[in-house]
C-alpha positions, 0 to 999 in steps of 0.5 A, spaced: 522 445 573 519 441 567 512 444 568 515 451 568 518 450 562 512 447 559 508 453 561 513 458 558 513 454 551 505 455 551 505 462 553 511 464 547 506 465 542 509 467 535 508 474 533 503 476 527 509 478 522 511 470 522 504 469 519 505 475 513 509 474 507 512 481 507 519 481 509 520 489 509 517 495 506 523 499 503 522 505 499 515 504 497 517 497 495 514 491 498 519 485 499 516 478 500 520 473 504 521 469 498 525 475 495 520 477 490 518 485 490 512 488 489 510 495 487 503 498 488 499 503 484 493 507 485 489 509 479 482 513 478 476 510 475 472 511 469 464 511 469 464 506 463 456 506 462 456 514 461 461 513 455 458 513 448 459 507 444 465 509 440 468 511 447 467 505 450 470 501 444 476 505 444 477 504 451 476 496 450 481 497 445 486 501 449 485 496 455 486 490 450 493 493 447 495 494 454 494 487 456 497 484 450 504 489 451 505 486 458 510 480 458 509 479 466 503 478 470 499 484 474 494 484 480 488 488 480 485 489 486 479 493 488 478 495 496 471 498 499 472 502 505 468 506 510 469 513 509 473 516 515 470 523 516 472 524 523 479 528 521 474 532 516 469 534 521 475 536 526 478 540 521 471 544 520 470 544 528 477 548 528 475 552 522 468 554 526 472 556 532 477 561 528 472 564 524 471 571 525 465 572 521 459 571 525 455 569 519 460 564 516 461 561 523 454 560 523 454 557 516 460 552 518 456 550 524 450 548 519 454 545 514 458 541 520 451 538 523 449 536 516 455 532 515 455 529 522 447 527 521 449 524 514 454 520 517 449 517 522 444 515 517 448 510 514 455 508 512 458 512 507 463 507 503 469 509 498 472 505 493 480 505 491 483 501 485 490 498 486 494 495 481 500 491 483 506 490 479 511 484 481 518 482 480 521 476 481 529 476 481 533 470 479 533 465 484 539 465 489 540 458 489 545 459 483 550 462 487 557 458 488 559 455 494 565 460 494 561 466 494 557 464 500 563 462 504 566 469 502 559 472 505 560 468 511 567 471 512 566 478 510 558 480 513 559 487 511 561 485 504 554 481 504 550 487 506 553 492 501 552 486 496 545 485 498 544 493 498 546 493 491 542 487 489 536 491 492 537 497 488 538 493 481 532 489 482 528 496 484 531 498 477 528 492 473 522 493 477 521 501 475 522 499 468 515 495 469 512 500 472 514 505 467 510 501 462 504 500 466 504 507 467 504 509 460 499 504 459 494 506 464 495 513 463 493 512 455 486 510 457 485 516 461 487 514 468 490 518 473 496 513 476 500 514 482 505 509 486 504 508 493 510 511 498 512 507 504 507 510 508 501 509 504 503 502 503 504 500 510 497 504 511 494 499 505 496 493 509 494 495 516 487 497 513 487 490 509 489 486 515 485 490 521 479 493 517 475 495 524 481 497 528 484 501 522 477 505 522 478 507 529 485 508 530 489 511 524 496 509 523 501 514 525 507 516 521 512 511 519 517 516 523 513 515 530 512 507 529 516 502 533 517 496 529 520 490 532 524 485 528 524 478 530 531 474 528 
């Protein structure tokens, strides 16, 4: 019996989720296990070298002013990925089959062959630029004993309070996002906030670079997520 118990303990391995700092991703917001929030923005890029000297100085000045206007930290991340061209090639094949014009069908086939040969010659990389905006709420340690005791007696009330607290923190986070949006757009950058699906795909590709290239992530509605209590 003892040996069987030992075997069971050895085979019971913790899931990957236990090693990640992420508690959940909700409404495009990353909730970390320490209670802090993160929102991820994706931005375009600027070819600084092609700008004139006056334009370069103006960009530098705008960037310095943007950084000086912030009273919270930012994380800027650049990710290089292999360009996933398979869906595009599959779309070309489908268009080739459905093309009624013979000349256009031949041209589509030639273009598809050119793209496939280009991919075989070498890996095509693409760069994406992200800005991570954090929000660190007040510590929950200030909650009184009676407030915690009420939550134990009335768990439904606790759930409602947690939802209200989350919405309030998201509102505070959105204030920071609007400030960052304004500063980045002032430098001529295009900015978009990642939604839940895009954030999940970002972390999926970051932690599984090889697997994510071969196996595309399904939409969140089709994902089966296991929660460990």
